[in-house]
C-alpha atoms as a printed R data frame, in Angstrom:
    type eleno elety resid chain resno       x       y       z
1   ATOM     1    CA   MET     A     1 110.959  94.497  96.553
2   ATOM     2    CA   GLU     A     2 107.276  93.669  96.874
3   ATOM     3    CA   LEU     A     3 104.737  96.271  95.802
4   ATOM     4    CA   ASN     A     4 103.016  96.389  99.187
5   ATOM     5    CA   LYS     A     5 106.371  97.106 100.853
6   ATOM     6    CA   PHE     A     6 107.371  99.870  98.458
7   ATOM     7    CA   ASP     A     7 107.088 103.367  99.921
8   ATOM     8    CA   LEU     A     8 107.067 105.849  97.032
9   ATOM     9    CA   ASP     A     9 107.572 108.888  99.245
10  ATOM    10    CA   ASP     A    10 110.514 107.249 101.007
11  ATOM    11    CA   PHE     A    11 112.015 106.311  97.644
12  ATOM    12    CA   ILE     A    12 111.886 109.870  96.285
13  ATOM    13    CA   THR     A    13 113.276 111.314  99.519
14  ATOM    14    CA   GLU     A    14 116.146 108.814  99.588
15  ATOM    15    CA   VAL     A    15 117.286 108.981  95.957
16  ATOM    16    CA   ASN     A    16 116.975 112.775  95.583
17  ATOM    17    CA   VAL     A    17 120.469 114.018  96.447
18  ATOM    18    CA   GLN     A    18 120.653 117.333  98.296
19  ATOM    19    CA   ARG     A    19 123.394 119.238 100.073
20  ATOM    20    CA   ASP     A    20 123.331 119.543 103.837
21  ATOM    21    CA   ASP     A    21 123.432 122.986 105.425
22  ATOM    22    CA   LYS     A    22 127.248 123.159 105.502
23  ATOM    23    CA   GLU     A    23 127.948 121.875 101.997
24  ATOM    24    CA   LYS     A    24 128.660 124.103  98.994
25  ATOM    25    CA   CYS     A    25 129.948 121.384  96.661
26  ATOM    26    CA   GLU     A    26 128.391 119.852  93.557
27  ATOM    27    CA   MET     A    27 125.498 117.484  94.303
28  ATOM    28    CA   GLU     A    28 127.347 114.406  93.052
29  ATOM    29    CA   VAL     A    29 130.103 114.763  95.689
30  ATOM    30    CA   THR     A    30 127.888 115.487  98.701
31  ATOM    31    CA   ASN     A    31 128.040 113.242 101.753
32  ATOM    32    CA   LYS     A    32 124.647 111.780 100.816
33  ATOM    33    CA   ALA     A    33 125.885 110.810  97.346
34  ATOM    34    CA   MET     A    34 129.129 109.364  98.734
35  ATOM    35    CA   LYS     A    35 127.178 107.145 101.126
36  ATOM    36    CA   PHE     A    36 125.314 105.728  98.131
37  ATOM    37    CA   TYR     A    37 128.598 105.022  96.325
38  ATOM    38    CA   LYS     A    38 129.733 103.028  99.344
39  ATOM    39    CA   GLU     A    39 126.777 100.716  98.604
40  ATOM    40    CA   TYR     A    40 128.429  99.673  95.332
41  ATOM    41    CA   PRO     A    41 129.718  96.104  95.788
42  ATOM    42    CA   CYS     A    42 133.270  97.031  94.736
43  ATOM    43    CA   TYR     A    43 133.687  99.792  97.339
44  ATOM    44    CA   ASP     A    44 134.058  97.820 100.549
45  ATOM    45    CA   ASP     A    45 135.523  98.680 103.937
46  ATOM    46    CA   LYS     A    46 138.937  99.464 102.410
47  ATOM    47    CA   TRP     A    47 137.392 102.678 101.134
48  ATOM    48    CA   GLU     A    48 136.525 105.695 103.245
49  ATOM    49    CA   ILE     A    49 134.696 108.937 102.536
50  ATOM    50    CA   ARG     A    50 137.000 111.926 102.776
51  ATOM    51    CA   ASN     A    51 136.231 115.507 101.774
52  ATOM    52    CA   GLY     A    52 133.950 114.668  98.871
53  ATOM    53    CA   HIS     A    53 136.005 111.689  97.670
54  ATOM    54    CA   LEU     A    54 136.165 107.954  98.041
55  ATOM    55    CA   CYS     A    55 139.656 107.276  99.368
56  ATOM    56    CA   TYR     A    56 141.643 104.036  98.895
57  ATOM    57    CA   ARG     A    57 144.899 103.934 100.858
58  ATOM    58    CA   PHE     A    58 147.852 101.915  99.535
59  ATOM    59    CA   GLU     A    59 150.342 100.104 101.766
60  ATOM    60    CA   ASP     A    60 152.855 102.941 101.292
61  ATOM    61    CA   MET     A    61 150.109 105.300 102.612
62  ATOM    62    CA   SER     A    62 149.607 107.010  99.239
63  ATOM    63    CA   CYS     A    63 145.969 107.353  98.201
64  ATOM    64    CA   LEU     A    64 143.726 106.826  95.224
65  ATOM    65    CA   LEU     A    65 140.902 109.364  95.388
66  ATOM    66    CA   LEU     A    66 137.702 108.984  93.394
67  ATOM    67    CA   THR     A    67 135.506 111.958  92.685
68  ATOM    68    CA   ALA     A    68 132.043 111.638  91.106
69  ATOM    69    CA   ASP     A    69 130.309 112.708  87.935
70  ATOM    70    CA   ILE     A    70 126.846 113.413  86.603
71  ATOM    71    CA   ILE     A    71 126.226 110.698  84.024
72  ATOM    72    CA   THR     A    72 123.993 112.671  81.633
73  ATOM    73    CA   SER     A    73 124.365 116.433  81.602
74  ATOM    74    CA   ILE     A    74 121.353 118.716  81.419
75  ATOM    75    CA   SER     A    75 123.094 121.776  79.952
76  ATOM    76    CA   LYS     A    76 124.085 120.575  76.471
77  ATOM    77    CA   PRO     A    77 120.881 118.747  75.518
78  ATOM    78    CA   PHE     A    78 118.661 121.492  76.951
79  ATOM    79    CA   ASN     A    79 120.430 124.198  74.976
80  ATOM    80    CA   LYS     A    80 120.403 122.109  71.814
81  ATOM    81    CA   SER     A    81 116.669 121.634  72.301
82  ATOM    82    CA   LEU     A    82 116.293 125.401  72.652
83  ATOM    83    CA   ILE     A    83 118.214 126.021  69.441
84  ATOM    84    CA   GLN     A    84 116.096 123.485  67.558
85  ATOM    85    CA   THR     A    85 112.898 125.179  68.763
86  ATOM    86    CA   ASP     A    86 114.108 128.758  68.064
87  ATOM    87    CA   ASN     A    87 114.591 129.747  71.696
88  ATOM    88    CA   PRO     A    88 117.644 131.548  73.132
89  ATOM    89    CA   MET     A    89 120.261 129.474  74.927
90  ATOM    90    CA   VAL     A    90 120.617 129.517  78.723
91  ATOM    91    CA   SER     A    91 124.025 129.634  80.393
92  ATOM    92    CA   GLY     A    92 125.020 128.230  83.755
93  ATOM    93    CA   ARG     A    93 125.858 125.039  85.618
94  ATOM    94    CA   GLY     A    94 123.538 122.097  86.160
95  ATOM    95    CA   THR     A    95 121.799 123.611  89.178
96  ATOM    96    CA   ASP     A    96 121.276 126.878  87.259
97  ATOM    97    CA   ILE     A    97 119.680 125.057  84.323
98  ATOM    98    CA   GLN     A    98 117.555 122.930  86.658
99  ATOM    99    CA   ASN     A    99 116.279 126.001  88.505
100 ATOM   100    CA   PHE     A   100 115.574 127.795  85.212
101 ATOM   101    CA   ILE     A   101 113.455 124.882  83.953
102 ATOM   102    CA   LEU     A   102 111.514 124.483  87.185
103 ATOM   103    CA   THR     A   103 110.475 128.147  87.314
104 ATOM   104    CA   PRO     A   104 107.570 129.456  85.173
105 ATOM   105    CA   LEU     A   105 108.624 129.978  81.546
106 ATOM   106    CA   ASN     A   106 106.873 131.736  78.671
107 ATOM   107    CA   ASP     A   107 104.648 130.052  76.096
108 ATOM   108    CA   SER     A   108 107.431 129.508  73.559
109 ATOM   109    CA   TYR     A   109 108.641 126.602  75.700
110 ATOM   110    CA   MET     A   110 105.254 124.973  76.221
111 ATOM   111    CA   ASP     A   111 105.442 122.082  73.728
112 ATOM   112    CA   LEU     A   112 108.450 120.581  75.494
113 ATOM   113    CA   LEU     A   113 108.395 122.230  78.920
114 ATOM   114    CA   PRO     A   114 106.688 119.272  80.708
115 ATOM   115    CA   TYR     A   115 109.441 116.932  79.464
116 ATOM   116    CA   TYR     A   116 112.227 119.332  80.433
117 ATOM   117    CA   LYS     A   117 110.640 119.521  83.882
118 ATOM   118    CA   ALA     A   118 110.405 115.737  84.297
119 ATOM   119    CA   PHE     A   119 114.105 115.362  83.539
120 ATOM   120    CA   ALA     A   120 114.974 118.302  85.803
121 ATOM   121    CA   LYS     A   121 113.004 116.668  88.642
122 ATOM   122    CA   VAL     A   122 115.205 113.539  88.543
123 ATOM   123    CA   TYR     A   123 118.442 115.190  87.410
124 ATOM   124    CA   TYR     A   124 120.043 115.023  90.848
125 ATOM   125    CA   TRP     A   125 118.723 111.592  91.722
126 ATOM   126    CA   ILE     A   126 121.382 109.041  92.571
127 ATOM   127    CA   GLY     A   127 120.693 107.176  89.318
128 ATOM   128    CA   ASN     A   128 122.350 110.017  87.388
129 ATOM   129    CA   MET     A   129 125.623 109.935  89.337
130 ATOM   130    CA   TYR     A   130 128.573 107.595  89.745
131 ATOM   131    CA   PRO     A   131 132.071 107.615  91.262
132 ATOM   132    CA   VAL     A   132 134.901 108.045  88.754
133 ATOM   133    CA   ILE     A   133 138.603 108.766  88.643
134 ATOM   134    CA   TRP     A   134 137.955 112.138  86.994
135 ATOM   135    CA   ASN     A   135 135.082 114.072  85.441
136 ATOM   136    CA   TYR     A   136 135.573 113.404  81.759
137 ATOM   137    CA   ARG     A   137 133.416 113.867  78.687
138 ATOM   138    CA   PRO     A   138 134.578 111.609  75.822
139 ATOM   139    CA   GLY     A   139 134.921 113.382  72.507
140 ATOM   140    CA   GLN     A   140 133.237 116.645  71.565
141 ATOM   141    CA   GLY     A   141 129.676 117.908  71.165
142 ATOM   142    CA   ASP     A   142 126.802 116.305  73.085
143 ATOM   143    CA   ASN     A   143 128.784 113.336  74.432
144 ATOM   144    CA   ASP     A   144 128.274 114.182  78.099
145 ATOM   145    CA   ASN     A   145 125.838 111.292  78.464
146 ATOM   146    CA   TRP     A   146 125.608 107.681  79.550
147 ATOM   147    CA   VAL     A   147 125.911 106.179  76.064
148 ATOM   148    CA   ALA     A   148 129.212 107.878  75.202
149 ATOM   149    CA   LYS     A   149 130.688 107.326  78.671
150 ATOM   150    CA   LEU     A   150 129.828 103.630  78.877
151 ATOM   151    CA   ASN     A   151 131.105 102.993  75.354
152 ATOM   152    CA   MET     A   152 134.392 104.649  76.327
153 ATOM   153    CA   ILE     A   153 134.671 102.525  79.474
154 ATOM   154    CA   ASN     A   154 133.876  99.405  77.447
155 ATOM   155    CA   GLU     A   155 136.747 100.260  75.099
156 ATOM   156    CA   CYS     A   156 139.096 100.456  78.104
157 ATOM   157    CA   PHE     A   157 138.142  96.906  79.087
158 ATOM   158    CA   ASP     A   158 138.794  95.761  75.527
159 ATOM   159    CA   SER     A   159 142.362  97.117  75.390
160 ATOM   160    CA   GLN     A   160 145.493  94.948  75.259
161 ATOM   161    CA   GLU     A   161 146.870  96.781  78.291
162 ATOM   162    CA   PHE     A   162 143.833  95.747  80.322
163 ATOM   163    CA   ARG     A   163 144.641  92.093  79.631
164 ATOM   164    CA   LYS     A   164 148.196  92.586  80.917
165 ATOM   165    CA   GLY     A   165 147.155  94.194  84.202
166 ATOM   166    CA   ILE     A   166 148.385  97.144  86.240
167 ATOM   167    CA   ASN     A   167 151.723  95.798  87.562
168 ATOM   168    CA   ASN     A   168 153.856  97.772  85.126
169 ATOM   169    CA   LEU     A   169 151.501 100.748  85.055
170 ATOM   170    CA   LYS     A   170 150.895 101.556  88.728
171 ATOM   171    CA   GLY     A   171 153.660 104.163  88.778
172 ATOM   172    CA   GLU     A   172 152.166 105.827  85.719
173 ATOM   173    CA   LEU     A   173 148.724 105.811  87.358
174 ATOM   174    CA   ILE     A   174 149.994 107.561  90.504
175 ATOM   175    CA   GLU     A   175 151.984 110.089  88.469
176 ATOM   176    CA   THR     A   176 149.032 110.778  86.197
177 ATOM   177    CA   LEU     A   177 146.806 111.346  89.216
178 ATOM   178    CA   LYS     A   178 149.299 113.858  90.604
179 ATOM   179    CA   ASN     A   179 149.173 115.822  87.354
180 ATOM   180    CA   GLY     A   180 145.389 116.091  87.562
181 ATOM   181    CA   ARG     A   181 143.832 118.149  84.783
182 ATOM   182    CA   LYS     A   182 147.198 118.411  83.019
183 ATOM   183    CA   SER     A   183 147.043 114.663  82.377
184 ATOM   184    CA   ASN     A   184 145.691 112.912  79.317
185 ATOM   185    CA   GLN     A   185 142.185 112.269  80.584
186 ATOM   186    CA   SER     A   186 141.376 109.302  78.349
187 ATOM   187    CA   ARG     A   187 144.676 107.716  79.437
188 ATOM   188    CA   LEU     A   188 143.812 108.276  83.086
189 ATOM   189    CA   TYR     A   189 140.468 106.510  82.603
190 ATOM   190    CA   LYS     A   190 142.195 103.525  80.994
191 ATOM   191    CA   LEU     A   191 144.725 103.272  83.839
192 ATOM   192    CA   TRP     A   192 141.904 103.438  86.389
193 ATOM   193    CA   ILE     A   193 139.986 100.631  84.687
194 ATOM   194    CA   ILE     A   194 143.139  98.484  84.560
195 ATOM   195    CA   TRP     A   195 143.747  99.197  88.247
196 ATOM   196    CA   MET     A   196 140.183  98.105  89.088
197 ATOM   197    CA   LYS     A   197 140.901  94.713  87.534
198 ATOM   198    CA   ASP     A   198 143.890  93.962  89.773
199 ATOM   199    CA   GLU     A   199 142.748  95.667  92.974
200 ATOM   200    CA   LEU     A   200 138.952  95.264  92.916
201 ATOM   201    CA   GLY     A   201 138.536  92.089  90.847
202 ATOM   202    CA   ILE     A   202 136.515  93.790  88.108
203 ATOM   203    CA   SER     A   203 137.688  91.583  85.266
204 ATOM   204    CA   CYS     A   204 135.362  92.641  82.436
205 ATOM   205    CA   PHE     A   205 132.831  95.241  81.339
206 ATOM   206    CA   LYS     A   206 129.936  93.169  82.720
207 ATOM   207    CA   ASP     A   207 131.586  93.149  86.161
208 ATOM   208    CA   PHE     A   208 131.776  96.938  85.987
209 ATOM   209    CA   ILE     A   209 128.122  97.182  84.961
210 ATOM   210    CA   ASP     A   210 127.032  94.904  87.839
211 ATOM   211    CA   ASN     A   211 129.166  96.679  90.464
212 ATOM   212    CA   TYR     A   212 127.998 100.106  89.317
213 ATOM   213    CA   MET     A   213 124.381  98.949  88.941
214 ATOM   214    CA   LEU     A   214 124.218 100.215  85.352
215 ATOM   215    CA   ASN     A   215 122.280  97.164  84.137
216 ATOM   216    CA   ASP     A   216 119.413  99.219  82.706
217 ATOM   217    CA   MET     A   217 121.783 100.903  80.248
218 ATOM   218    CA   VAL     A   218 122.997  97.722  78.519
219 ATOM   219    CA   THR     A   219 121.655  94.608  76.821
220 ATOM   220    CA   ILE     A   220 123.066  91.079  77.108
221 ATOM   221    CA   ASN     A   221 122.365  88.531  74.360
222 ATOM   222    CA   ASN     A   222 122.155  84.736  74.581
223 ATOM   223    CA   SER     A   223 125.913  84.483  74.055
224 ATOM   224    CA   ASN     A   224 126.435  86.690  77.126
225 ATOM   225    CA   GLU     A   225 127.727  89.512  74.926
226 ATOM   226    CA   ILE     A   226 127.094  92.912  76.460
227 ATOM   227    CA   LYS     A   227 126.265  96.061  74.510
228 ATOM   228    CA   VAL     A   228 125.430  99.619  75.534
229 ATOM   229    CA   LYS     A   229 121.860 100.527  74.575
230 ATOM   230    CA   GLU     A   230 121.397 103.103  71.849
231 ATOM   231    CA   ILE     A   231 119.490 106.346  72.154
232 ATOM   232    CA   THR     A   232 119.148 109.145  69.602
233 ATOM   233    CA   LYS     A   233 121.472 112.049  70.358
234 ATOM   234    CA   ILE     A   234 119.754 115.359  70.885
235 ATOM   235    CA   SER     A   235 121.700 116.780  67.921
236 ATOM   236    CA   ASP     A   236 120.208 114.053  65.700
237 ATOM   237    CA   CYS     A   237 116.597 114.761  66.673
238 ATOM   238    CA   LYS     A   238 114.636 115.832  63.597
239 ATOM   239    CA   ASN     A   239 111.449 117.217  65.131
240 ATOM   240    CA   ILE     A   240 109.526 117.930  68.343
241 ATOM   241    CA   GLU     A   241 108.489 114.289  68.698
242 ATOM   242    CA   ASP     A   242 112.119 113.117  68.551
243 ATOM   243    CA   ILE     A   243 113.107 115.676  71.185
244 ATOM   244    CA   ARG     A   244 110.185 114.612  73.390
245 ATOM   245    CA   LYS     A   245 111.290 110.957  73.187
246 ATOM   246    CA   PHE     A   246 114.856 111.946  74.055
247 ATOM   247    CA   TRP     A   247 113.760 113.574  77.323
248 ATOM   248    CA   ILE     A   248 111.284 110.805  78.205
249 ATOM   249    CA   ASN     A   249 113.859 108.037  77.688
250 ATOM   250    CA   ASN     A   250 116.593 109.784  79.641
251 ATOM   251    CA   THR     A   251 114.185 110.473  82.494
252 ATOM   252    CA   LYS     A   252 113.130 106.816  82.543
253 ATOM   253    CA   ILE     A   253 116.719 105.545  82.654
254 ATOM   254    CA   ILE     A   254 117.564 107.723  85.661
255 ATOM   255    CA   ILE     A   255 114.443 106.519  87.478
256 ATOM   256    CA   GLN     A   256 115.207 102.853  86.763
257 ATOM   257    CA   ARG     A   257 118.815 103.042  87.906
258 ATOM   258    CA   SER     A   258 117.806 105.047  90.998
259 ATOM   259    CA   TYR     A   259 115.348 102.271  91.850
260 ATOM   260    CA   ARG     A   260 118.055  99.617  91.383
261 ATOM   261    CA   ILE     A   261 120.452 101.447  93.715
262 ATOM   262    CA   TYR     A   262 117.621 102.000  96.222
263 ATOM   263    CA   LYS     A   263 116.968  98.237  96.205
264 ATOM   264    CA   LYS     A   264 120.624  97.595  97.008
265 ATOM   265    CA   MET     A   265 120.524 100.137  99.823
266 ATOM   266    CA   LYS     A   266 117.490  98.330 101.277
267 ATOM   267    CA   GLY     A   267 119.365  95.026 101.249
268 ATOM   268    CA   ASP     A   268 117.727  93.491  98.156
269 ATOM   269    CA   ASN     A   269 119.447  91.945  95.149
270 ATOM   270    CA   ALA     A   270 120.068  94.709  92.601
271 ATOM   271    CA   GLU     A   271 121.456  92.580  89.758
272 ATOM   272    CA   GLY     A   272 119.692  91.088  86.758
273 ATOM   273    CA   ASP     A   273 116.171  91.574  85.487
274 ATOM   274    CA   PHE     A   274 113.490  93.306  87.515
275 ATOM   275    CA   THR     A   275 110.697  91.219  89.016
276 ATOM   276    CA   ASN     A   276 107.066  91.973  88.204
277 ATOM   277    CA   ASP     A   277 106.755  93.729  91.562
278 ATOM   278    CA   ASP     A   278 109.801  95.847  90.722
279 ATOM   279    CA   LYS     A   279 108.321  96.774  87.350
280 ATOM   280    CA   ASN     A   280 105.054  97.810  88.998
281 ATOM   281    CA   ASN     A   281 106.983  99.952  91.474
282 ATOM   282    CA   ILE     A   282 108.941 101.619  88.679
283 ATOM   283    CA   ILE     A   283 105.762 102.271  86.686
284 ATOM   284    CA   SER     A   284 104.279 103.969  89.757
285 ATOM   285    CA   ILE     A   285 107.355 106.246  89.861
286 ATOM   286    CA   PHE     A   286 107.013 107.001  86.150
287 ATOM   287    CA   LYS     A   287 103.385 107.987  86.630
288 ATOM   288    CA   THR     A   288 104.181 110.195  89.616
289 ATOM   289    CA   ILE     A   289 106.986 112.146  87.947
290 ATOM   290    CA   PHE     A   290 105.463 112.493  84.477
291 ATOM   291    CA   ASN     A   291 101.975 113.327  85.771
292 ATOM   292    CA   MET     A   292 103.426 115.863  88.189
293 ATOM   293    CA   CYS     A   293 104.901 117.650  85.181
294 ATOM   294    CA   ASN     A   294 101.782 117.260  82.972
295 ATOM   295    CA   CYS     A   295 103.554 115.109  80.377
296 ATOM   296    CA   ASN     A   296 101.379 113.508  77.698
297 ATOM   297    CA   ASP     A   297 102.017 110.521  75.436
298 ATOM   298    CA   VAL     A   298 104.238 108.701  77.956
299 ATOM   299    CA   LYS     A   299 104.001 104.921  77.847
300 ATOM   300    CA   TYR     A   300 104.133 104.292  81.571
301 ATOM   301    CA   ASP     A   301 104.073 100.500  81.275
302 ATOM   302    CA   GLU     A   302 107.234 100.391  79.109
303 ATOM   303    CA   LEU     A   303 110.567 100.388  80.882
304 ATOM   304    CA   PHE     A   304 113.474 101.795  78.946
């Protein structure tokens, strides 16, 4: 996407997911979000949007329904940041935390408030959402983030069952779906990944990354080996500077993936490395968001 064709205002309007007047659901399952998910290469005309789900109908008329998830939660890392800076925790869902951050706070928050605000600004952008079989946080603690989730998905692709395919497991998948929250959630994820191989042609982790436009969250070496990028967990941050970097990096990754999905929506190639024009466009978004929130010490010219 050439720089002179990039409309920053249009970009922000498009990727910022909001409910319509009749919706009371979570942002990630709104009609606007679902229309973005239909842009993913793997979700073709066989899929339809139905009541906040992507619906795939089998020949026997049974259905596979995908919901959606926020990739990196705001609640856990924000409250851990508050604890580390001797501030009281804040309860509530994502929208509650977002609204709390974006309203005037007292001086005890000032060192990190601009960085909280930058993340809150992009929290409900399409780059922080994706369609999944179930909302699932792998493990305990502050694992409700893109690193933990992508590593878990990568492990599913690396399983022996994945190599065998879904033929002998389809019945288990349907039964597990019927049981919903009573099911073993990690097992459900593995069955879903195996199903994607046979039904959607997603034969490896890289295929998943390309179809879900998660390229900015992984690295690929010269041997074509793919690895999820590392980022310091909020619980491992040692000081204010570490916490600041955590919020800057997570804000950048949402912006970059939102831009990649926006490119796809506009009919451009969303795979692979960004062009120089793309990088300039992304830097202009960085500057807009971080300057709007009065963030200092942000290296605008460095993509995550």
